[in-house]
Steps between C-alpha positions, in 0.01 A plus 500: 500500500439728798750460779534622857760759590611308808868410501711462191305397191634454150303627205534480131505870411284566196699794368785740575449845347772750584512508879153342534424137581154362426403182684186310596250647741594455866257486790546724803747757366455874471623802312846611610595165652872429502615210284827307486602355164736203531709436189628163382839557668336585834538879487216724612346798324237721660169604352159638586147397410349774284188328367276221623207351309315170462713418197850610589736664746745763371831553682729796445869422556723762662795361308560401139358172370806393304583133548153402624350184354122480527520121543725509806396799709400459860262762636442554870228738614618631835163616629661832588515840335809707426627659819764758580722451806496836680719654766630839610835381362368576149616864517787585271465169316437428132269212408403347169147532369411181689655602831842334483806703613713610201744730683740221606366526853364214710139388504296691753377327815122531457267618771201394291395369159236710322286413198598725209146482358348688794163668459457871435403727790135462598323829409323499837835487682669758275558849643505806275845661468528837675873551571742656255821338382772754426700385198720813492391559138304825460283408203376194692478642853351833393264405219446121506552412864559136592325369812586218738330184371435637151562328166651762269651365175784662310445484122806546286642425157809327368819689578350736758636526857231306687760273662700797625180654635413173675842496670455861612159426650643197682769721652283797595151371588387563857197603703537871594555595865627153584850354507373171362638393163317272265576135463543438127402184316635520147372262232672511159362293212684432177799726564861438396787405730652846445177667610492285813853615588404864435198480731706336775778757464246784513355364824851468644592859404178631652557301821164325447614141446450396863128570477448348156390147410559429130334237279662486157378316192750530217410518132640152437299340782185296421178691430315326783756637746412847375141439605605383845746783575243765605313241705813406694576871551149580621508204737819639655336844519193359676721323752693819581193725504238292675713281726775750589313834461730648233396759245601324179547658160479244218665597171421271206690542173416419224131402501509495120748210511265322741206540262707384203575180694130466575424528127772248413365238739142569392597444136676172585175385664311587178267735688281740306687833494355835596623849410834490315540132580495539879275255690154618592571437868795742510285758683419247772860384520634855545227582752603199709846657525411865546225441755742333741627850584328722754427546870312240706277604788668420831850465350774756557690425181412583141590413141537779245557396140666668201470270198722620215420411141637602161232583246572366149531803267416723802136397450299571815203312350703178475316217686762472777495873579124521450415215738756619755339846503158342562618300800733748670443843653654728242809507281831680463596525131845581366494734199744442214508861380604618848761224513647621169523851645711371788238538775529251786270349605316542167154493658227710336255574784216576257469133401561359850259434782497385861138416577558487876702822527217706649464249788853561626578869452392818673492636854664271759611267219737686269414871502169685477589663167599176325174426315435853374864556408500172305184597310645841412831354384315254276292777347794737448714230338215395269441864407869544429489199266203652316682832463807318368289335229347834410843661470615221268210575264457877527839612629587666830381839376144373526539431873369731772715599798315244715559232235872573514496458878332160464765401247772608743328308780482182290870513411612561858253242635665230289854610588452568873202295622492188282871478431723400790819306561517123528633534856288804589255416777242776555265494796136594441546841661776583249287375211204719597721804550650457151144491366414830671817666369403403146140621541635843599590541131127540426273791604295425809187549292591177315513294821125447516526140623648606833296648785605855599571378853746236372645752256567752775666236717731336246551726197863631494376859454333487843793329673744781429 
């Protein structure tokens, strides 16, 4: 029997499967509608409509279903969607994946309530990023520059220091030539309690906690909460960016845990699986998250996003990494061989890319030599890698004098340019100067990717 969603109506639930409730079709409800489940003893549980058809309505509970009896469940469709209470008092606070304070502090006094299922930015209203973000990390700022409003994922593997790198970026990120620091919205999905404490302690040590809003979903929390965590975080980011003109940096870790929860819920709904068991709509689902970042025409604020994901078996072709790379504007990839050699951050620039880099560097942006210097550093490092492989096969005696210089360049490039301290914050000027010092190892005849005019202006040999 079809029933109206007005008021409190009792249903006989057809089935409870995991955290899903299947009941009869209901007129006038929509996807994402908030539902209250009233148990036999009068307690309330919260859920969300995730599927509506002529035959049935499927509700996803945010809590466990233990103790529920399908013959005595009251279901009330609220007619409202899930909303986040927002306020400038959110800074320095830690919230659960569904927006409830978990830091023993009081509830915030909301200035507004915002729908967490907000639409992505309209392409017509979206402005192209053109301003650089200085992360203080040379291999990013010099060779894979991050721009204001960009989506640049960080792809890592189990056991590598992506969380440390995220904390460092939170501490150091700023727009050059301004005193303005970023507002940070940090969304953690499926992490442990110890990891939550480590992140908070890092932000405290770096004096960043007062500009950070944290949304934490722990590993033991329900899977549905894992799916809501980034949406709550992005809603807070949109409030700060587009209502209060902040430049917001959103860090999401770990997107892999998010997608695993998506697969778990899809399997419980008996949906036809796609690649490696993930639902076929995972691309759309991720795009609805990633495309909420950017710059809106007529707004002073912006949202820049760094989604962090761990690749199973370091496989960059894994569906999560693959789809993320399609949607976003490049990728930063951590390399395990560099990590084993003690290089931090272990980022191999040859497999990384920032698709928007060229829009934000150069004269009157970073420095006029930035693009050509970057191209030359890429080439010289790649050539050094090739020489290293040749030496492993044929021995160093087979190398020419120029080959040996490339080998020397490669070794010093990793030690002096890529490698830097966890608390070392290099400005872009310092990064570019280190690059020129390293290029001076090579004969000028090998620097064919740099115009003579730029060479004469910035090469160390001409500055003496």
